[in-house]
Structures are given as structure tokens and as C-alpha cells.
TIMAR-990229 format. One record per atom (N, C-alpha, C, O): residue number from 1; residue in three letters; x, y, z. Coordinates in nm, 2 decimals, decimal comma, always signed. Example, Ala and Ser with C-alpha at 12.3 -4.5 7.8 and 13.67 -1.06 7.14 Angstrom:
BEGIN
NODE   n res      u      v      w
NODE   1 Ala  +1,32  -0,57  +0,78
NODE   1 Ala  +1,23  -0,45  +0,78
NODE   1 Ala  +1,32  -0,33  +0,78
NODE   1 Ala  +1,42  -0,33  +0,85
NODE   2 Ser  +1,28  -0,22  +0,71
NODE   2 Ser  +1,37  -0,11  +0,71
NODE   2 Ser  +1,29  +0,00  +0,79
NODE   2 Ser  +1,34  +0,11  +0,80
// end
This chain:
BEGIN
NODE   n res      u      v      w
NODE   1 Unk  +5,60 +10,82  +9,54
NODE   1 Unk  +5,53 +10,69  +9,56
NODE   1 Unk  +5,62 +10,60  +9,65
NODE   1 Unk  +5,56 +10,51  +9,71
NODE   2 Unk  +5,74 +10,63  +9,66
NODE   2 Unk  +5,83 +10,54  +9,74
NODE   2 Unk  +5,80 +10,57  +9,89
NODE   2 Unk  +5,82 +10,48  +9,97
NODE   3 Unk  +5,76 +10,69  +9,92
NODE   3 Unk  +5,74 +10,72 +10,07
NODE   3 Unk  +5,62 +10,64 +10,12
NODE   3 Unk  +5,64 +10,58 +10,23
NODE   4 Unk  +5,50 +10,63 +10,06
NODE   4 Unk  +5,40 +10,55 +10,11
NODE   4 Unk  +5,44 +10,40 +10,12
NODE   4 Unk  +5,40 +10,33 +10,22
NODE   5 Unk  +5,51 +10,35 +10,02
NODE   5 Unk  +5,55 +10,21 +10,03
NODE   5 Unk  +5,65 +10,19 +10,14
NODE   5 Unk  +5,64 +10,09 +10,21
NODE   6 Unk  +5,74 +10,28 +10,16
NODE   6 Unk  +5,84 +10,27 +10,27
NODE   6 Unk  +5,76 +10,28 +10,41
NODE   6 Unk  +5,80 +10,21 +10,50
NODE   7 Unk  +5,66 +10,36 +10,41
NODE   7 Unk  +5,58 +10,38 +10,54
NODE   7 Unk  +5,51 +10,25 +10,58
NODE   7 Unk  +5,50 +10,22 +10,69
NODE   8 Unk  +5,47 +10,17 +10,48
NODE   8 Unk  +5,40 +10,04 +10,51
NODE   8 Unk  +5,50  +9,94 +10,57
NODE   8 Unk  +5,46  +9,84 +10,63
NODE   9 Unk  +5,63  +9,97 +10,56
NODE   9 Unk  +5,73  +9,88 +10,62
NODE   9 Unk  +5,75  +9,91 +10,76
NODE   9 Unk  +5,82  +9,83 +10,83
NODE  10 Unk  +5,70 +10,02 +10,81
NODE  10 Unk  +5,72 +10,05 +10,96
NODE  10 Unk  +5,63  +9,97 +11,04
NODE  10 Unk  +5,53  +9,91 +10,99
NODE  11 Unk  +5,65  +9,96 +11,17
NODE  11 Unk  +5,56  +9,88 +11,25
NODE  11 Unk  +5,42  +9,93 +11,25
NODE  11 Unk  +5,32  +9,85 +11,25
NODE  12 Unk  +5,40 +10,06 +11,25
NODE  12 Unk  +5,26 +10,11 +11,25
NODE  12 Unk  +5,20 +10,08 +11,11
NODE  12 Unk  +5,08 +10,05 +11,11
NODE  13 Unk  +5,28 +10,10 +11,01
NODE  13 Unk  +5,22 +10,07 +10,87
NODE  13 Unk  +5,18  +9,92 +10,86
NODE  13 Unk  +5,08  +9,89 +10,80
NODE  14 Unk  +5,26  +9,83 +10,91
NODE  14 Unk  +5,23  +9,69 +10,90
NODE  14 Unk  +5,10  +9,66 +10,99
NODE  14 Unk  +5,02  +9,58 +10,94
NODE  15 Unk  +5,09  +9,73 +11,10
NODE  15 Unk  +4,97  +9,71 +11,19
NODE  15 Unk  +4,85  +9,75 +11,11
NODE  15 Unk  +4,75  +9,68 +11,11
NODE  16 Unk  +4,85  +9,87 +11,05
NODE  16 Unk  +4,74  +9,92 +10,98
NODE  16 Unk  +4,71  +9,83 +10,86
NODE  16 Unk  +4,59  +9,81 +10,83
NODE  17 Unk  +4,81  +9,79 +10,79
NODE  17 Unk  +4,79  +9,70 +10,67
NODE  17 Unk  +4,72  +9,57 +10,72
NODE  17 Unk  +4,63  +9,52 +10,65
NODE  18 Unk  +4,76  +9,51 +10,83
NODE  18 Unk  +4,69  +9,39 +10,88
NODE  18 Unk  +4,55  +9,42 +10,92
NODE  18 Unk  +4,46  +9,34 +10,89
NODE  19 Unk  +4,52  +9,54 +10,98
NODE  19 Unk  +4,38  +9,57 +11,01
NODE  19 Unk  +4,30  +9,58 +10,88
NODE  19 Unk  +4,18  +9,54 +10,88
NODE  20 Unk  +4,35  +9,65 +10,78
NODE  20 Unk  +4,28  +9,66 +10,65
NODE  20 Unk  +4,26  +9,53 +10,59
NODE  20 Unk  +4,15  +9,50 +10,54
NODE  21 Unk  +4,35  +9,44 +10,59
NODE  21 Unk  +4,33  +9,30 +10,54
NODE  21 Unk  +4,22  +9,23 +10,61
NODE  21 Unk  +4,15  +9,16 +10,55
NODE  22 Unk  +4,22  +9,25 +10,74
NODE  22 Unk  +4,11  +9,18 +10,82
NODE  22 Unk  +3,98  +9,24 +10,79
NODE  22 Unk  +3,88  +9,17 +10,78
NODE  23 Unk  +3,97  +9,37 +10,76
NODE  23 Unk  +3,84  +9,44 +10,72
NODE  23 Unk  +3,80  +9,38 +10,59
NODE  23 Unk  +3,68  +9,36 +10,57
NODE  24 Unk  +3,89  +9,36 +10,50
NODE  24 Unk  +3,86  +9,31 +10,37
NODE  24 Unk  +3,81  +9,17 +10,38
NODE  24 Unk  +3,71  +9,13 +10,31
NODE  25 Unk  +3,87  +9,09 +10,47
NODE  25 Unk  +3,82  +8,95 +10,49
NODE  25 Unk  +3,67  +8,96 +10,54
NODE  25 Unk  +3,59  +8,87 +10,50
NODE  26 Unk  +3,64  +9,05 +10,63
NODE  26 Unk  +3,51  +9,06 +10,69
NODE  26 Unk  +3,41  +9,10 +10,58
NODE  26 Unk  +3,30  +9,05 +10,57
NODE  27 Unk  +3,45  +9,20 +10,49
NODE  27 Unk  +3,37  +9,24 +10,38
NODE  27 Unk  +3,34  +9,13 +10,28
NODE  27 Unk  +3,23  +9,11 +10,24
NODE  28 Unk  +3,44  +9,05 +10,26
NODE  28 Unk  +3,42  +8,93 +10,17
NODE  28 Unk  +3,32  +8,83 +10,23
NODE  28 Unk  +3,23  +8,78 +10,16
NODE  29 Unk  +3,33  +8,81 +10,36
NODE  29 Unk  +3,24  +8,72 +10,43
NODE  29 Unk  +3,10  +8,78 +10,42
NODE  29 Unk  +3,00  +8,70 +10,41
NODE  30 Unk  +3,08  +8,91 +10,43
NODE  30 Unk  +2,95  +8,97 +10,43
NODE  30 Unk  +2,89  +8,95 +10,29
NODE  30 Unk  +2,77  +8,93 +10,27
NODE  31 Unk  +2,97  +8,97 +10,18
NODE  31 Unk  +2,92  +8,96 +10,05
NODE  31 Unk  +2,88  +8,82 +10,02
NODE  31 Unk  +2,78  +8,79  +9,95
NODE  32 Unk  +2,96  +8,72 +10,07
NODE  32 Unk  +2,92  +8,58 +10,05
NODE  32 Unk  +2,79  +8,55 +10,12
NODE  32 Unk  +2,71  +8,48 +10,06
NODE  33 Unk  +2,77  +8,61 +10,24
NODE  33 Unk  +2,65  +8,59 +10,31
NODE  33 Unk  +2,53  +8,65 +10,23
NODE  33 Unk  +2,42  +8,59 +10,22
NODE  34 Unk  +2,55  +8,76 +10,17
NODE  34 Unk  +2,45  +8,82 +10,09
NODE  34 Unk  +2,41  +8,74  +9,97
NODE  34 Unk  +2,30  +8,73  +9,93
NODE  35 Unk  +2,52  +8,68  +9,90
NODE  35 Unk  +2,50  +8,60  +9,79
NODE  35 Unk  +2,42  +8,47  +9,82
NODE  35 Unk  +2,35  +8,42  +9,73
NODE  36 Unk  +2,44  +8,42  +9,94
NODE  36 Unk  +2,37  +8,30  +9,98
NODE  36 Unk  +2,24  +8,32 +10,04
NODE  36 Unk  +2,17  +8,23 +10,08
NODE  37 Unk  +2,19  +8,45 +10,04
NODE  37 Unk  +2,06  +8,49 +10,09
NODE  37 Unk  +2,04  +8,45 +10,24
NODE  37 Unk  +1,93  +8,41 +10,28
NODE  38 Unk  +2,15  +8,46 +10,31
NODE  38 Unk  +2,14  +8,43 +10,46
NODE  38 Unk  +2,18  +8,56 +10,53
NODE  38 Unk  +2,23  +8,55 +10,65
NODE  39 Unk  +2,17  +8,67 +10,47
NODE  39 Unk  +2,22  +8,80 +10,53
NODE  39 Unk  +2,12  +8,85 +10,63
NODE  39 Unk  +2,04  +8,94 +10,60
NODE  40 Unk  +2,12  +8,80 +10,75
NODE  40 Unk  +2,05  +8,86 +10,86
NODE  40 Unk  +2,14  +8,95 +10,93
NODE  40 Unk  +2,27  +8,95 +10,91
NODE  41 Unk  +2,09  +9,04 +11,01
NODE  41 Unk  +2,19  +9,13 +11,09
NODE  41 Unk  +2,29  +9,05 +11,17
NODE  41 Unk  +2,41  +9,09 +11,18
NODE  42 Unk  +2,25  +8,93 +11,22
NODE  42 Unk  +2,35  +8,85 +11,30
NODE  42 Unk  +2,46  +8,80 +11,21
NODE  42 Unk  +2,57  +8,79 +11,25
NODE  43 Unk  +2,43  +8,76 +11,09
NODE  43 Unk  +2,53  +8,71 +10,99
NODE  43 Unk  +2,62  +8,82 +10,95
NODE  43 Unk  +2,75  +8,80 +10,95
NODE  44 Unk  +2,57  +8,94 +10,93
NODE  44 Unk  +2,66  +9,05 +10,89
NODE  44 Unk  +2,75  +9,09 +11,01
NODE  44 Unk  +2,87  +9,12 +10,99
NODE  45 Unk  +2,70  +9,08 +11,13
NODE  45 Unk  +2,78  +9,11 +11,25
NODE  45 Unk  +2,88  +9,00 +11,26
NODE  45 Unk  +3,00  +9,04 +11,30
NODE  46 Unk  +2,85  +8,88 +11,24
NODE  46 Unk  +2,95  +8,77 +11,25
NODE  46 Unk  +3,06  +8,79 +11,15
NODE  46 Unk  +3,17  +8,76 +11,17
NODE  47 Unk  +3,02  +8,84 +11,03
NODE  47 Unk  +3,12  +8,86 +10,92
NODE  47 Unk  +3,22  +8,97 +10,97
NODE  47 Unk  +3,34  +8,96 +10,95
NODE  48 Unk  +3,17  +9,08 +11,03
NODE  48 Unk  +3,25  +9,18 +11,09
NODE  48 Unk  +3,34  +9,13 +11,20
NODE  48 Unk  +3,46  +9,17 +11,20
NODE  49 Unk  +3,29  +9,05 +11,28
NODE  49 Unk  +3,37  +8,99 +11,39
NODE  49 Unk  +3,48  +8,90 +11,33
NODE  49 Unk  +3,59  +8,90 +11,38
NODE  50 Unk  +3,44  +8,82 +11,23
NODE  50 Unk  +3,54  +8,74 +11,16
NODE  50 Unk  +3,65  +8,82 +11,10
NODE  50 Unk  +3,77  +8,78 +11,12
NODE  51 Unk  +3,62  +8,93 +11,04
NODE  51 Unk  +3,73  +9,02 +10,99
NODE  51 Unk  +3,82  +9,07 +11,10
NODE  51 Unk  +3,94  +9,08 +11,08
NODE  52 Unk  +3,76  +9,11 +11,21
NODE  52 Unk  +3,84  +9,16 +11,33
NODE  52 Unk  +3,93  +9,05 +11,38
NODE  52 Unk  +4,04  +9,08 +11,42
NODE  53 Unk  +3,88  +8,93 +11,39
NODE  53 Unk  +3,96  +8,82 +11,44
NODE  53 Unk  +4,07  +8,79 +11,34
NODE  53 Unk  +4,18  +8,76 +11,38
NODE  54 Unk  +4,04  +8,80 +11,21
NODE  54 Unk  +4,15  +8,78 +11,11
NODE  54 Unk  +4,26  +8,89 +11,13
NODE  54 Unk  +4,38  +8,86 +11,11
NODE  55 Unk  +4,22  +9,01 +11,15
NODE  55 Unk  +4,32  +9,12 +11,17
NODE  55 Unk  +4,40  +9,09 +11,30
NODE  55 Unk  +4,52  +9,11 +11,30
NODE  56 Unk  +4,34  +9,05 +11,41
NODE  56 Unk  +4,41  +9,02 +11,53
NODE  56 Unk  +4,51  +8,91 +11,51
NODE  56 Unk  +4,62  +8,91 +11,56
NODE  57 Unk  +4,47  +8,80 +11,44
NODE  57 Unk  +4,56  +8,69 +11,41
NODE  57 Unk  +4,67  +8,74 +11,33
NODE  57 Unk  +4,79  +8,70 +11,35
NODE  58 Unk  +4,65  +8,82 +11,23
NODE  58 Unk  +4,76  +8,87 +11,14
NODE  58 Unk  +4,86  +8,95 +11,22
NODE  58 Unk  +4,98  +8,94 +11,21
NODE  59 Unk  +4,81  +9,04 +11,31
NODE  59 Unk  +4,90  +9,12 +11,39
NODE  59 Unk  +4,98  +9,03 +11,49
NODE  59 Unk  +5,10  +9,05 +11,51
NODE  60 Unk  +4,91  +8,93 +11,55
NODE  60 Unk  +4,98  +8,84 +11,64
NODE  60 Unk  +5,08  +8,76 +11,57
NODE  60 Unk  +5,19  +8,73 +11,62
NODE  61 Unk  +5,05  +8,71 +11,45
NODE  61 Unk  +5,14  +8,63 +11,37
NODE  61 Unk  +5,27  +8,71 +11,34
NODE  61 Unk  +5,38  +8,66 +11,35
NODE  62 Unk  +5,25  +8,83 +11,30
NODE  62 Unk  +5,36  +8,92 +11,26
NODE  62 Unk  +5,45  +8,94 +11,39
NODE  62 Unk  +5,57  +8,95 +11,38
NODE  63 Unk  +5,38  +8,96 +11,50
NODE  63 Unk  +5,46  +8,99 +11,63
NODE  63 Unk  +5,54  +8,86 +11,66
NODE  63 Unk  +5,66  +8,88 +11,71
NODE  64 Unk  +5,48  +8,75 +11,65
NODE  64 Unk  +5,56  +8,62 +11,68
NODE  64 Unk  +5,67  +8,60 +11,58
NODE  64 Unk  +5,78  +8,57 +11,62
NODE  65 Unk  +5,65  +8,62 +11,45
NODE  65 Unk  +5,75  +8,61 +11,35
NODE  65 Unk  +5,87  +8,70 +11,38
NODE  65 Unk  +5,98  +8,66 +11,37
NODE  66 Unk  +5,84  +8,83 +11,41
NODE  66 Unk  +5,94  +8,93 +11,44
NODE  66 Unk  +6,01  +8,89 +11,57
NODE  66 Unk  +6,13  +8,93 +11,58
NODE  67 Unk  +5,95  +8,83 +11,67
NODE  67 Unk  +6,02  +8,79 +11,79
NODE  67 Unk  +6,11  +8,68 +11,77
NODE  67 Unk  +6,22  +8,67 +11,83
NODE  68 Unk  +6,07  +8,59 +11,68
NODE  68 Unk  +6,16  +8,47 +11,65
NODE  68 Unk  +6,27  +8,51 +11,56
NODE  68 Unk  +6,39  +8,47 +11,59
NODE  69 Unk  +6,25  +8,58 +11,45
NODE  69 Unk  +6,35  +8,62 +11,36
NODE  69 Unk  +6,33  +8,77 +11,32
NODE  69 Unk  +6,25  +8,80 +11,23
NODE  70 Unk  +6,39  +8,86 +11,39
NODE  70 Unk  +6,37  +9,00 +11,36
NODE  70 Unk  +6,40  +9,04 +11,21
NODE  70 Unk  +6,48  +8,97 +11,15
NODE  71 Unk  +6,32  +9,13 +11,16
NODE  71 Unk  +6,33  +9,17 +11,02
NODE  71 Unk  +6,47  +9,23 +10,99
NODE  71 Unk  +6,53  +9,30 +11,07
NODE  72 Unk  +6,52  +9,19 +10,87
NODE  72 Unk  +6,64  +9,25 +10,83
NODE  72 Unk  +6,61  +9,37 +10,75
NODE  72 Unk  +6,50  +9,39 +10,71
NODE  73 Unk  +6,71  +9,46 +10,72
NODE  73 Unk  +6,68  +9,59 +10,65
NODE  73 Unk  +6,61  +9,57 +10,52
NODE  73 Unk  +6,54  +9,65 +10,47
NODE  74 Unk  +6,64  +9,46 +10,45
NODE  74 Unk  +6,59  +9,44 +10,31
NODE  74 Unk  +6,45  +9,37 +10,31
NODE  74 Unk  +6,39  +9,36 +10,21
NODE  75 Unk  +6,41  +9,32 +10,43
NODE  75 Unk  +6,29  +9,24 +10,44
NODE  75 Unk  +6,19  +9,30 +10,54
NODE  75 Unk  +6,23  +9,31 +10,66
NODE  76 Unk  +6,07  +9,34 +10,50
NODE  76 Unk  +5,98  +9,40 +10,60
NODE  76 Unk  +5,92  +9,29 +10,69
NODE  76 Unk  +5,84  +9,32 +10,78
// end
């Protein structure tokens, strides 16, 4: 179990984790749209785009933070 957790600390693991978090944000937005009965194909597409934008922002934020203060061995 320690290997997958350690793998998430690598740059690739963090990138994939950010993408997954963005996808989850898009899925939540789609579910909210469905609950509000405004789920047209355009709204669901917009929810997917929102998730992709959230993932891009997370990856960019992590890159900026690492550029300003590089990670120490104890902190991912």
C-alpha cells in the first residue's frame, strides 16, 4: 500500500491526481445540473469543460508553487 501512496508523490502522480480531481469537479457540476433539471447537452458539456479547466488550474498552481518553493523530501 505504501508504493501507490509514494507514487502519488512523484510529478506524474501529482499530475494525474490533479486531472482526476478536475474530472470529479466536472462530474459534480453535471450532477448539480441534473438535479436542477437544466441538463441539456450544452450544460453537460459545460460541466466537462469546467472540470478540465479546474484540472488545468490545479496543475498550473502546483507548478507555480513548486517553482517558488521546491518540495522538500518530507512534503509532496
